[in-house]
C-alpha positions in Angstrom: -6.7 51.9 9.0 -6.5 51.3 5.2 -3.2 49.6 5.6 -4.6 47.1 8.1 -7.7 46.6 5.9 -5.4 45.9 2.9 -3.4 43.4 4.9 -6.6 41.6 6.0 -7.9 41.6 2.5 -4.6 40.2 1.1 -4.6 37.5 3.8 -8.2 36.5 3.0 -7.3 36.3 -0.7 -4.3 34.2 0.0 -6.4 31.8 2.1 -9.2 31.7 -0.5 -7.2 31.3 -3.7 -3.7 30.2 -2.4 -4.4 26.5 -2.5 -5.7 26.5 -6.0 -2.6 28.4 -7.1 -0.2 26.1 -5.2 1.0 28.9 -3.0 1.3 26.5 0.0 2.4 23.3 -1.7 6.2 23.8 -1.5 8.7 22.1 -3.7 9.2 18.4 -4.3 12.1 17.3 -2.1 15.3 16.6 -3.9 16.1 13.6 -1.7 13.3 11.0 -2.1 13.7 7.2 -2.3 14.8 4.2 -0.3 18.4 3.0 -0.5 20.5 0.9 1.8 17.6 0.2 4.1 16.9 3.9 4.7 15.0 6.8 3.5 16.8 10.1 3.0 17.5 11.8 6.3 15.6 14.8 7.6 16.5 17.9 9.3 16.1 19.3 12.8 12.5 20.4 12.3 9.8 18.3 14.2 7.6 18.1 11.1 8.5 14.6 9.8 8.6 11.0 11.0 10.5 8.0 9.7 10.8 4.3 10.6 14.5 4.3 9.5 15.9 6.8 12.0 17.2 5.5 15.3 14.4 4.6 17.8 16.0 6.9 20.4 15.1 9.9 18.2 11.7 10.2 19.8 10.9 13.4 17.8 11.2 11.7 14.4 11.0 7.9 15.0 7.8 6.0 14.1 7.6 2.2 14.1 7.5 0.5 10.7 4.2 -1.1 9.8 4.3 -4.8 10.6 2.3 -7.4 8.7 1.7 -11.1 8.6 1.2 -13.3 5.6 1.9 -12.6 2.0 4.0 -9.5 1.4 2.4 -8.9 -2.0 -1.1 -8.8 -0.4 0.1 -6.5 2.4 1.6 -4.1 -0.2 -1.6 -4.2 -2.3 -3.5 -3.3 0.9 -1.2 -0.4 1.6 -1.6 1.0 -1.9 -5.4 0.7 -1.6 -5.5 2.4 1.8 -3.2 5.3 0.7 -5.1 5.8 -2.5 -8.4 6.0 -0.7 -7.3 8.6 1.9 -8.6 12.2 1.5 -6.6 14.5 -0.6 -4.0 11.8 -1.4 -2.2 11.6 -4.7 0.1 8.6 -5.6 3.0 10.3 -7.3 5.2 7.2 -8.1 5.3 3.5 -7.5 7.7 0.8 -8.3 8.1 -2.7 -6.9 8.4 -2.2 -3.2 8.3 1.6 -3.2 5.5 4.1 -3.1 5.5 7.9 -2.9 2.3 9.8 -2.2 1.5 13.5 -1.6 -1.2 14.5 0.9 -2.6 18.1 0.7 -4.2 19.7 3.8 -7.8 20.6 3.5 -7.8 24.3 4.3 -4.6 25.7 2.7 -3.3 22.9 0.6 0.0 22.4 2.4 1.6 19.3 0.9 3.3 16.4 2.8 5.3 13.7 1.1 4.8 10.1 2.3 7.1 7.3 1.3 6.7 3.6 1.8 9.2 0.8 1.3 8.5 -2.9 1.5 10.9 -5.1 3.6 9.3 -8.5 2.7 11.8 -10.7 4.6 11.2 -8.8 7.8 7.4 -8.6 7.2 7.3 -4.8 7.6 6.7 -1.7 5.6 9.0 1.2 6.3 7.5 4.7 6.2 8.5 8.3 6.1 6.1 11.2 6.1 7.3 14.8 6.0 5.9 18.3 5.6 7.4 20.3 2.8 6.9 23.7 4.5 7.0 25.1 8.0 8.6 24.0 11.2 5.8 22.2 13.1 3.1 20.0 11.7 1.1 19.5 14.9 1.6 15.7 14.7 -0.2 15.5 11.3 2.5 13.2 9.8 2.7 10.9 12.8 -1.1 10.8 13.0 -1.3 9.9 9.3 1.1 7.0 9.7 -0.9 5.7 12.6 -4.2 6.1 10.7 -2.6 4.0 7.8 -1.5 1.4 10.4 -5.0 1.2 11.8 -6.7 1.0 8.4 -4.3 -1.8 7.4 -5.2 -3.7 10.6 -8.9 -3.3 9.7 -8.2 -4.9 6.3 -6.8 -8.0 8.0 -9.8 -8.5 10.2 
């Protein structure tokens, strides 16, 4: 019984202090950025979505964020929406590119979200991916859709 109690205690400690120690944050992906009209590819796991994979990849494809009007205004709105989201941290920004990290509330799992402005096509490409695990229970897809909805609200 003491072995089980020790495991339960270790698990409780991991949940309690793990996020503050970065135990569940994972490593920054080596392949970030937008080049040639694409984000870096992903793997087989269903824990990421991207608007630059083929639309017939239903597991990973998400539509880009369309906008009307001034691209600079749309981009500024995107930056504001992302920065205001819970547990979001903008890691890097350059003209037409934004990388943000999102930490989960309970355990501090980190997802990387990337955005790239395609001004002539009036769209913002997006990729959102979990660093750890296999499944993300649609967290990344839902995040993209929440950003899309928030941006639609800023236009109204």
